[in-house]
C-alpha positions in Angstrom: -134.6 126.1 15.9 -134.1 124.1 19.1 -133.7 120.3 19.1 -134.1 117.9 22.0 -131.4 115.8 23.5 -133.0 112.8 21.9 -132.6 114.5 18.5 -128.9 115.1 19.1 -128.2 111.5 20.2 -129.6 110.3 16.8 -126.6 111.9 15.0 -123.7 109.5 14.9 -120.6 111.6 14.7 -117.3 109.5 14.6 -113.6 110.1 14.2 -111.9 108.5 11.2 -108.6 108.5 9.4 -108.4 109.4 5.7 -106.8 106.4 4.0 -107.2 107.4 0.3 -107.7 110.7 -1.6 -108.5 111.0 -5.3 -109.6 113.8 -7.5 -113.3 113.9 -8.1 -113.3 115.4 -11.7 -117.0 114.6 -12.3 -118.2 116.8 -9.4 -119.7 120.2 -10.2 -117.4 121.9 -7.7 -113.7 121.0 -7.1 -113.8 118.0 -4.8 -111.9 115.0 -3.6 -113.2 111.4 -3.1 -112.2 110.1 0.3 -112.0 106.6 1.8 -112.1 107.0 5.6 -111.4 104.3 8.2 -113.9 104.6 11.1 -112.7 101.5 13.0 -115.6 99.3 14.1 -117.9 101.2 11.8 -115.8 100.2 8.8 -114.3 102.1 5.8 -116.7 104.6 4.3 -116.5 106.8 1.2 -117.3 110.5 1.0 -116.8 113.4 -1.3 -115.6 116.8 0.1 -115.2 120.2 -1.4 -112.0 120.9 0.4 -109.5 121.4 -2.4 -108.9 125.1 -1.7 -107.1 124.5 1.6 -106.0 120.9 1.5 -103.8 118.9 -0.9 -104.1 115.1 -1.3 -100.9 114.7 0.7 -102.2 117.0 3.5 -105.2 114.7 3.9 -103.6 111.3 3.9 -103.5 110.0 7.4 -105.5 113.0 8.8 -108.2 112.3 11.4 -111.5 114.0 10.8 -115.1 114.0 12.2 -118.0 112.8 10.1 -121.7 111.9 10.4 -121.8 108.2 9.7 -125.5 107.5 9.9 -127.0 109.6 7.1 -128.5 107.8 4.1 -126.1 107.3 1.2 -126.1 110.1 -1.3 -125.4 109.9 -5.1 -123.0 112.7 -6.1 -122.4 112.6 -9.9 -121.1 109.0 -10.4 -120.1 108.5 -6.8 -122.0 107.2 -3.8 -121.2 109.2 -0.6 -121.6 107.1 2.6 -120.9 109.7 5.2 -120.8 113.5 5.7 -117.3 114.9 6.5 -117.7 117.9 8.9 -116.2 121.2 8.2 -116.6 124.9 9.0 -117.5 127.1 6.0 -115.3 130.2 6.0 -116.2 132.2 2.9 -115.2 129.9 0.0 -113.1 127.7 2.1 -114.0 124.7 4.2 -111.9 124.0 7.3 -112.1 120.4 8.5 -113.2 119.5 12.0 -110.7 117.2 13.7 -109.6 116.0 17.1 -106.9 117.9 18.8 -105.0 114.7 19.6 -104.8 111.4 17.8 -107.5 109.0 19.0 -108.9 105.6 18.1 -110.8 105.5 14.8 -114.5 105.1 15.4 -114.7 107.0 18.7 -118.1 108.7 18.9 -118.6 112.4 19.6 -120.3 112.7 23.0 
């Protein structure tokens, strides 16, 4: 399905740095709860099913890309505020991240 340029510009994809990672034991699938600093956008929470490839220590301080303008979504007892972007490779999810460190909050253009 094709989308228009206007459709694409409605998606707010920003870079953020993961500040906190905790186990999300209540989730149906193995997941982490993340707190991510998006600079001017603020600190947002997300859950991510990325436990197969990433440890908590791997994730702390890692920059990632996320959609920050989706509506909040209740996942078990947790309110997710953004969608962390990843590439699904079989059962694994590989995070999408900038090649070089950049300022938190920069928007994908």
